[in-house]
VMD Tcl script that builds the backbone (N, CA, C; Angstrom):
set m [mol new atoms 357]
animate dup $m
set s [atomselect $m all]
$s set {name element resname resid chain x y z} {
  {N N MET 1 A -187.749 162.815 -6.438}
  {CA C MET 1 A -189.424 162.520 -6.934}
  {C C MET 1 A -189.461 162.867 -8.621}
  {N N LYS 2 A -189.492 161.654 -9.602}
  {CA C LYS 2 A -189.274 162.270 -11.015}
  {C C LYS 2 A -190.735 163.047 -11.312}
  {N N ARG 3 A -190.748 164.094 -11.944}
  {CA C ARG 3 A -192.041 164.841 -12.656}
  {C C ARG 3 A -192.047 164.732 -13.909}
  {N N LEU 4 A -193.737 164.414 -14.219}
  {CA C LEU 4 A -193.725 164.556 -15.430}
  {C C LEU 4 A -193.731 165.713 -16.294}
  {N N VAL 5 A -192.388 165.945 -17.701}
  {CA C VAL 5 A -192.383 166.930 -18.393}
  {C C VAL 5 A -192.991 167.007 -19.585}
  {N N GLU 6 A -193.290 168.187 -20.340}
  {CA C GLU 6 A -193.949 168.138 -21.283}
  {C C GLU 6 A -193.110 169.167 -22.093}
  {N N ILE 7 A -192.976 168.848 -23.501}
  {CA C ILE 7 A -192.436 168.825 -24.468}
  {C C ILE 7 A -192.998 169.595 -25.560}
  {N N ARG 8 A -193.517 170.878 -25.586}
  {CA C ARG 8 A -194.162 171.017 -26.481}
  {C C ARG 8 A -193.315 171.648 -27.730}
  {N N SER 9 A -193.881 171.519 -28.637}
  {CA C SER 9 A -192.985 171.674 -30.102}
  {C C SER 9 A -193.658 172.415 -31.371}
  {N N TYR 10 A -193.439 173.777 -31.502}
  {CA C TYR 10 A -194.565 174.284 -32.549}
  {C C TYR 10 A -194.382 174.582 -33.689}
  {N N LYS 11 A -194.687 174.321 -34.969}
  {CA C LYS 11 A -194.111 174.581 -35.829}
  {C C LYS 11 A -195.192 176.262 -36.070}
  {N N LEU 12 A -194.068 177.314 -36.650}
  {CA C LEU 12 A -194.881 178.376 -36.840}
  {C C LEU 12 A -194.660 178.810 -37.908}
  {N N LYS 13 A -195.521 179.969 -38.340}
  {CA C LYS 13 A -195.735 180.284 -39.972}
  {C C LYS 13 A -194.486 180.894 -40.482}
  {N N PRO 14 A -194.285 180.726 -41.001}
  {CA C PRO 14 A -192.928 181.700 -41.685}
  {C C PRO 14 A -192.643 183.107 -41.399}
  {N N GLY 15 A -191.416 183.180 -40.953}
  {CA C GLY 15 A -191.298 184.609 -40.334}
  {C C GLY 15 A -191.812 185.512 -39.094}
  {N N THR 16 A -192.637 184.381 -38.753}
  {CA C THR 16 A -193.403 184.828 -37.886}
  {C C THR 16 A -192.429 184.377 -35.992}
  {N N THR 17 A -191.450 184.058 -35.739}
  {CA C THR 17 A -190.443 183.425 -34.658}
  {C C THR 17 A -190.287 184.177 -33.782}
  {N N ALA 18 A -189.975 185.758 -34.611}
  {CA C ALA 18 A -189.478 186.663 -33.565}
  {C C ALA 18 A -190.372 187.424 -32.825}
  {N N GLU 19 A -191.960 187.383 -33.502}
  {CA C GLU 19 A -192.898 187.851 -32.815}
  {C C GLU 19 A -193.399 187.155 -31.926}
  {N N PHE 20 A -193.434 185.965 -31.563}
  {CA C PHE 20 A -194.038 184.725 -31.082}
  {C C PHE 20 A -193.239 184.764 -29.965}
  {N N HIS 21 A -191.819 184.896 -30.147}
  {CA C HIS 21 A -191.047 184.912 -29.054}
  {C C HIS 21 A -191.045 186.119 -28.312}
  {N N SER 22 A -191.357 186.873 -28.862}
  {CA C SER 22 A -191.742 188.849 -28.165}
  {C C SER 22 A -192.914 188.242 -27.139}
  {N N ALA 23 A -193.936 187.724 -27.850}
  {CA C ALA 23 A -195.174 187.279 -27.164}
  {C C ALA 23 A -195.192 186.686 -26.049}
  {N N ALA 24 A -194.417 185.383 -26.326}
  {CA C ALA 24 A -194.045 184.517 -25.165}
  {C C ALA 24 A -193.512 184.736 -23.717}
  {N N ALA 25 A -191.940 184.972 -24.917}
  {CA C ALA 25 A -191.517 185.989 -23.347}
  {C C ALA 25 A -191.703 186.868 -22.665}
  {N N GLY 26 A -192.529 188.145 -22.908}
  {CA C GLY 26 A -192.740 189.168 -22.557}
  {C C GLY 26 A -194.383 189.202 -21.905}
  {N N THR 27 A -195.096 188.046 -22.522}
  {CA C THR 27 A -196.316 187.562 -21.787}
  {C C THR 27 A -196.731 186.276 -21.048}
  {N N VAL 28 A -197.204 185.643 -22.277}
  {CA C VAL 28 A -197.161 184.224 -22.091}
  {C C VAL 28 A -196.561 183.161 -20.793}
  {N N VAL 29 A -195.505 183.636 -20.699}
  {CA C VAL 29 A -194.231 183.267 -19.893}
  {C C VAL 29 A -194.519 182.882 -18.791}
  {N N PRO 30 A -194.667 184.653 -18.367}
  {CA C PRO 30 A -195.087 185.133 -17.217}
  {C C PRO 30 A -196.117 184.963 -16.973}
  {N N MET 31 A -197.019 185.191 -17.510}
  {CA C MET 31 A -198.744 183.978 -16.982}
  {C C MET 31 A -198.618 182.926 -16.967}
  {N N LEU 32 A -198.257 182.264 -18.000}
  {CA C LEU 32 A -197.653 181.177 -17.150}
  {C C LEU 32 A -197.629 180.918 -15.662}
  {N N ARG 33 A -196.457 181.282 -15.449}
  {CA C ARG 33 A -195.501 181.616 -13.886}
  {C C ARG 33 A -196.725 182.066 -12.886}
  {N N GLU 34 A -197.454 182.829 -12.968}
  {CA C GLU 34 A -198.231 183.405 -12.515}
  {C C GLU 34 A -199.777 182.319 -12.336}
  {N N TRP 35 A -199.846 181.498 -13.190}
  {CA C TRP 35 A -200.754 180.395 -12.719}
  {C C TRP 35 A -200.299 179.316 -12.189}
  {N N GLY 36 A -198.743 179.059 -11.551}
  {CA C GLY 36 A -198.555 178.177 -11.061}
  {C C GLY 36 A -197.744 176.905 -11.737}
  {N N MET 37 A -197.656 177.176 -12.681}
  {CA C MET 37 A -197.366 176.568 -13.882}
  {C C MET 37 A -195.596 176.494 -13.850}
  {N N ASP 38 A -194.849 175.635 -13.714}
  {CA C ASP 38 A -193.541 175.300 -14.005}
  {C C ASP 38 A -192.768 175.342 -15.207}
  {N N VAL 39 A -192.500 176.777 -15.745}
  {CA C VAL 39 A -191.631 176.731 -17.229}
  {C C VAL 39 A -190.576 176.476 -17.196}
  {N N ILE 40 A -189.875 175.128 -17.596}
  {CA C ILE 40 A -188.397 174.931 -17.575}
  {C C ILE 40 A -187.551 175.975 -18.576}
  {N N ALA 41 A -188.078 175.571 -20.052}
  {CA C ALA 41 A -187.384 176.272 -21.215}
  {C C ALA 41 A -188.562 176.553 -21.902}
  {N N PHE 42 A -187.533 177.108 -23.011}
  {CA C PHE 42 A -188.708 177.948 -23.950}
  {C C PHE 42 A -187.645 178.440 -24.556}
  {N N GLY 43 A -188.148 178.670 -25.842}
  {CA C GLY 43 A -187.193 179.734 -27.132}
  {C C GLY 43 A -186.918 179.123 -28.380}
  {N N PRO 44 A -186.621 179.738 -29.704}
  {CA C PRO 44 A -186.427 179.379 -30.401}
  {C C PRO 44 A -185.948 177.945 -30.930}
  {N N SER 45 A -186.289 177.131 -31.777}
  {CA C SER 45 A -185.209 175.873 -32.020}
  {C C SER 45 A -183.769 176.036 -32.602}
  {N N ALA 46 A -183.469 175.221 -32.005}
  {CA C ALA 46 A -181.767 175.823 -32.878}
  {C C ALA 46 A -181.427 175.114 -34.725}
  {N N HIS 47 A -182.443 174.406 -35.008}
  {CA C HIS 47 A -182.947 173.866 -35.550}
  {C C HIS 47 A -183.547 174.041 -37.344}
  {N N ASP 48 A -184.272 174.757 -36.931}
  {CA C ASP 48 A -185.155 175.374 -38.088}
  {C C ASP 48 A -185.813 177.036 -37.604}
  {N N PRO 49 A -185.468 177.765 -38.260}
  {CA C PRO 49 A -186.167 179.520 -38.018}
  {C C PRO 49 A -187.786 179.704 -37.789}
  {N N ASP 50 A -188.564 178.252 -38.161}
  {CA C ASP 50 A -189.815 178.117 -37.897}
  {C C ASP 50 A -190.163 177.832 -36.892}
  {N N ALA 51 A -189.367 176.998 -35.823}
  {CA C ALA 51 A -189.679 176.218 -34.716}
  {C C ALA 51 A -189.960 176.667 -33.485}
  {N N PHE 52 A -190.204 176.394 -32.598}
  {CA C PHE 52 A -190.405 177.283 -31.556}
  {C C PHE 52 A -190.486 175.968 -30.125}
  {N N TYR 53 A -190.027 175.625 -29.066}
  {CA C TYR 53 A -189.997 174.947 -27.945}
  {C C TYR 53 A -190.908 175.601 -27.081}
  {N N LEU 54 A -191.482 174.807 -26.246}
  {CA C LEU 54 A -191.779 175.445 -24.255}
  {C C LEU 54 A -191.678 173.903 -23.868}
  {N N ILE 55 A -191.272 173.828 -22.767}
  {CA C ILE 55 A -190.998 172.973 -21.981}
  {C C ILE 55 A -191.262 173.099 -20.345}
  {N N ARG 56 A -192.361 172.389 -19.694}
  {CA C ARG 56 A -193.214 172.374 -18.477}
  {C C ARG 56 A -193.070 171.152 -17.605}
  {N N ALA 57 A -193.136 171.642 -16.115}
  {CA C ALA 57 A -193.227 170.392 -15.659}
  {C C ALA 57 A -194.359 170.064 -14.521}
  {N N TYR 58 A -194.924 168.676 -14.211}
  {CA C TYR 58 A -195.812 168.688 -13.787}
  {C C TYR 58 A -195.713 167.588 -12.664}
  {N N ASP 59 A -196.261 167.691 -11.205}
  {CA C ASP 59 A -196.762 166.427 -10.241}
  {C C ASP 59 A -197.027 165.062 -11.208}
  {N N ASP 60 A -197.889 165.078 -12.302}
  {CA C ASP 60 A -198.207 163.927 -13.251}
  {C C ASP 60 A -199.551 164.495 -13.870}
  {N N LEU 61 A -199.599 163.176 -14.581}
  {CA C LEU 61 A -200.818 164.250 -15.938}
  {C C LEU 61 A -202.407 164.769 -15.494}
  {N N ALA 62 A -202.537 163.967 -14.190}
  {CA C ALA 62 A -203.495 164.813 -13.686}
  {C C ALA 62 A -203.158 166.252 -13.462}
  {N N ASP 63 A -202.334 166.760 -12.891}
  {CA C ASP 63 A -201.746 168.160 -12.337}
  {C C ASP 63 A -201.386 168.861 -14.047}
  {N N LEU 64 A -200.843 168.207 -14.720}
  {CA C LEU 64 A -201.139 168.293 -16.041}
  {C C LEU 64 A -202.510 168.983 -16.603}
  {N N ASN 65 A -203.407 168.290 -16.704}
  {CA C ASN 65 A -204.442 168.090 -17.454}
  {C C ASN 65 A -205.701 169.397 -16.522}
  {N N ALA 66 A -205.216 169.738 -15.248}
  {CA C ALA 66 A -206.022 170.781 -14.307}
  {C C ALA 66 A -205.411 172.016 -14.807}
  {N N GLN 67 A -204.052 172.192 -14.562}
  {CA C GLN 67 A -203.502 173.175 -15.101}
  {C C GLN 67 A -203.361 174.129 -16.165}
  {N N GLN 68 A -203.288 172.940 -17.036}
  {CA C GLN 68 A -203.399 173.000 -18.684}
  {C C GLN 68 A -204.992 174.141 -18.591}
  {N N ASP 69 A -206.217 172.933 -18.488}
  {CA C ASP 69 A -207.611 173.200 -18.279}
  {C C ASP 69 A -208.006 174.317 -17.503}
  {N N ALA 70 A -207.513 175.002 -16.364}
  {CA C ALA 70 A -207.514 176.249 -15.967}
  {C C ALA 70 A -207.154 177.374 -16.352}
  {N N PHE 71 A -205.391 177.290 -16.769}
  {CA C PHE 71 A -205.319 178.424 -17.702}
  {C C PHE 71 A -205.911 178.423 -18.651}
  {N N TYR 72 A -205.767 177.501 -20.148}
  {CA C TYR 72 A -206.200 177.660 -21.566}
  {C C TYR 72 A -207.791 177.909 -22.039}
  {N N GLY 73 A -208.385 177.642 -20.021}
  {CA C GLY 73 A -209.649 178.248 -20.206}
  {C C GLY 73 A -210.374 179.569 -19.654}
  {N N SER 74 A -209.433 180.190 -19.152}
  {CA C SER 74 A -209.065 181.472 -18.350}
  {C C SER 74 A -209.698 182.487 -19.135}
  {N N SER 75 A -210.414 183.527 -18.697}
  {CA C SER 75 A -210.630 184.752 -19.394}
  {C C SER 75 A -209.631 185.701 -19.784}
  {N N SER 76 A -208.545 185.840 -18.599}
  {CA C SER 76 A -207.164 186.280 -18.375}
  {C C SER 76 A -206.074 185.934 -20.212}
  {N N TRP 77 A -206.579 184.342 -20.651}
  {CA C TRP 77 A -205.937 183.977 -21.853}
  {C C TRP 77 A -206.418 183.777 -22.718}
  {N N ARG 78 A -208.057 183.532 -23.075}
  {CA C ARG 78 A -208.807 184.146 -24.163}
  {C C ARG 78 A -208.891 185.343 -24.476}
  {N N ASP 79 A -209.053 186.328 -23.688}
  {CA C ASP 79 A -209.452 187.697 -23.710}
  {C C ASP 79 A -208.183 188.446 -23.992}
  {N N GLY 80 A -207.094 187.418 -23.674}
  {CA C GLY 80 A -205.377 188.473 -23.410}
  {C C GLY 80 A -204.588 188.037 -24.635}
  {N N PRO 81 A -203.286 187.483 -24.357}
  {CA C PRO 81 A -202.416 186.876 -25.453}
  {C C PRO 81 A -202.575 186.286 -26.692}
  {N N ARG 82 A -203.984 184.965 -26.259}
  {CA C ARG 82 A -204.296 184.174 -26.927}
  {C C ARG 82 A -204.071 184.300 -28.355}
  {N N GLU 83 A -204.580 185.307 -28.821}
  {CA C GLU 83 A -204.798 185.339 -30.582}
  {C C GLU 83 A -203.619 185.364 -31.235}
  {N N SER 84 A -202.816 186.586 -30.296}
  {CA C SER 84 A -201.530 186.950 -30.789}
  {C C SER 84 A -200.418 185.627 -31.054}
  {N N ILE 85 A -200.953 184.610 -30.329}
  {CA C ILE 85 A -199.813 183.167 -29.992}
  {C C ILE 85 A -200.213 181.978 -31.228}
  {N N VAL 86 A -201.702 182.158 -31.099}
  {CA C VAL 86 A -202.590 181.038 -31.961}
  {C C VAL 86 A -202.380 181.492 -33.166}
  {N N SER 87 A -202.427 182.826 -33.787}
  {CA C SER 87 A -202.895 183.427 -35.407}
  {C C SER 87 A -200.952 183.096 -36.085}
  {N N ARG 88 A -200.574 182.768 -34.848}
  {CA C ARG 88 A -198.820 182.504 -35.486}
  {C C ARG 88 A -198.208 181.113 -35.642}
  {N N ILE 89 A -199.564 179.654 -35.001}
  {CA C ILE 89 A -199.017 178.827 -34.977}
  {C C ILE 89 A -199.402 177.910 -36.086}
  {N N GLU 90 A -198.346 177.254 -36.538}
  {CA C GLU 90 A -199.020 176.236 -38.095}
  {C C GLU 90 A -199.633 175.029 -37.212}
  {N N SER 91 A -198.162 174.452 -36.732}
  {CA C SER 91 A -199.431 173.628 -35.884}
  {C C SER 91 A -198.181 173.147 -34.572}
  {N N TYR 92 A -198.659 172.052 -33.630}
  {CA C TYR 92 A -197.861 171.758 -32.922}
  {C C TYR 92 A -197.843 170.051 -31.639}
  {N N LEU 93 A -197.054 169.970 -31.691}
  {CA C LEU 93 A -197.071 168.458 -30.876}
  {C C LEU 93 A -196.179 168.559 -29.741}
  {N N SER 94 A -197.154 167.592 -28.601}
  {CA C SER 94 A -196.814 167.872 -27.025}
  {C C SER 94 A -196.508 166.311 -27.074}
  {N N THR 95 A -195.537 166.295 -26.152}
  {CA C THR 95 A -194.693 164.860 -25.999}
  {C C THR 95 A -194.618 164.655 -24.221}
  {N N VAL 96 A -194.831 163.788 -23.645}
  {CA C VAL 96 A -194.878 164.413 -22.326}
  {C C VAL 96 A -193.870 162.365 -21.796}
  {N N LEU 97 A -192.728 162.873 -21.022}
  {CA C LEU 97 A -192.243 161.971 -20.199}
  {C C LEU 97 A -191.713 162.136 -18.903}
  {N N TRP 98 A -190.927 160.705 -18.127}
  {CA C TRP 98 A -190.701 161.489 -16.506}
  {C C TRP 98 A -189.441 161.388 -16.872}
  {N N LEU 99 A -189.029 162.584 -15.901}
  {CA C LEU 99 A -187.673 163.169 -15.650}
  {C C LEU 99 A -187.337 163.296 -14.195}
  {N N SER 100 A -186.425 163.495 -14.286}
  {CA C SER 100 A -185.898 163.822 -12.477}
  {C C SER 100 A -185.644 164.809 -12.019}
  {N N PRO 101 A -185.467 165.090 -11.269}
  {CA C PRO 101 A -185.333 166.462 -10.680}
  {C C PRO 101 A -183.908 167.438 -11.184}
  {N N GLU 102 A -183.079 166.483 -11.194}
  {CA C GLU 102 A -181.518 166.685 -11.656}
  {C C GLU 102 A -181.649 167.082 -13.211}
  {N N SER 103 A -182.602 166.328 -13.888}
  {CA C SER 103 A -182.631 166.636 -15.171}
  {C C SER 103 A -183.089 167.849 -15.788}
  {N N ILE 104 A -184.266 167.981 -14.735}
  {CA C ILE 104 A -185.128 169.016 -15.276}
  {C C ILE 104 A -184.641 170.567 -14.615}
  {N N GLU 105 A -183.500 170.503 -13.576}
  {CA C GLU 105 A -182.343 171.053 -13.490}
  {C C GLU 105 A -181.876 171.938 -14.296}
  {N N ASP 106 A -181.086 170.448 -14.766}
  {CA C ASP 106 A -180.114 171.468 -16.044}
  {C C ASP 106 A -180.507 171.706 -17.303}
  {N N LEU 107 A -181.774 171.186 -17.573}
  {CA C LEU 107 A -182.331 171.907 -18.317}
  {C C LEU 107 A -183.127 173.457 -18.379}
  {N N ARG 108 A -183.509 173.371 -17.195}
  {CA C ARG 108 A -183.769 174.828 -16.535}
  {C C ARG 108 A -181.980 175.887 -16.540}
  {N N CYS 109 A -181.335 175.704 -16.358}
  {CA C CYS 109 A -179.882 176.054 -15.898}
  {C C CYS 109 A -179.764 176.187 -17.115}
  {N N SER 110 A -179.222 175.444 -17.968}
  {CA C SER 110 A -178.882 175.644 -19.489}
  {C C SER 110 A -179.841 176.504 -20.967}
  {N N ASN 111 A -181.029 176.976 -20.716}
  {CA C ASN 111 A -182.333 177.498 -20.870}
  {C C ASN 111 A -182.181 178.947 -20.639}
  {N N VAL 112 A -181.330 179.625 -21.406}
  {CA C VAL 112 A -180.862 181.726 -21.258}
  {C C VAL 112 A -182.803 182.125 -20.970}
  {N N TYR 113 A -183.421 181.825 -21.931}
  {CA C TYR 113 A -184.787 181.821 -22.014}
  {C C TYR 113 A -185.539 182.037 -20.419}
  {N N ALA 114 A -185.800 180.590 -20.412}
  {CA C ALA 114 A -186.094 180.545 -18.844}
  {C C ALA 114 A -185.618 180.940 -17.359}
  {N N THR 115 A -184.832 181.501 -17.550}
  {CA C THR 115 A -183.537 182.155 -16.181}
  {C C THR 115 A -183.780 183.612 -16.039}
  {N N HIS 116 A -184.311 183.839 -17.530}
  {CA C HIS 116 A -184.224 185.372 -17.646}
  {C C HIS 116 A -185.779 185.886 -18.188}
  {N N GLU 117 A -186.528 186.541 -17.521}
  {CA C GLU 117 A -188.246 186.762 -18.171}
  {C C GLU 117 A -187.848 187.559 -19.373}
  {N N THR 118 A -186.462 188.259 -19.990}
  {CA C THR 118 A -186.724 188.603 -21.285}
  {C C THR 118 A -185.946 188.165 -21.859}
  {N N PRO 119 A -186.121 187.805 -23.294}
  {CA C PRO 119 A -184.812 187.753 -24.116}
  {C C PRO 119 A -183.924 188.330 -24.042}
}
mol reanalyze $m
mol bondsrecalc $m
mol representation Tube
mol addrep $m
């Protein structure tokens, strides 16, 4: 069964990628997983030193909205790492598409950051 995959691409403020990655890998991605989100892949972009990506899978658009509303509306996010992340983001773009389980697993297995909790 295909799943809805969100690819979120961040344009970071110049020179903040290392700190953003550290916060994402050490705090935010584990939090997302604790909240039940399927983080497939994340990390610094290979094409731009100030770009970062986060790829997550959901059952459908309703699941995406419900999970993200719950997480981003929570006090553990708002009172936790939110500011350390948001303060480094210049802009972001989310794109969603349907992918097969095999495609999702290929993305997951090829991403070193998603298969290990720390970089």
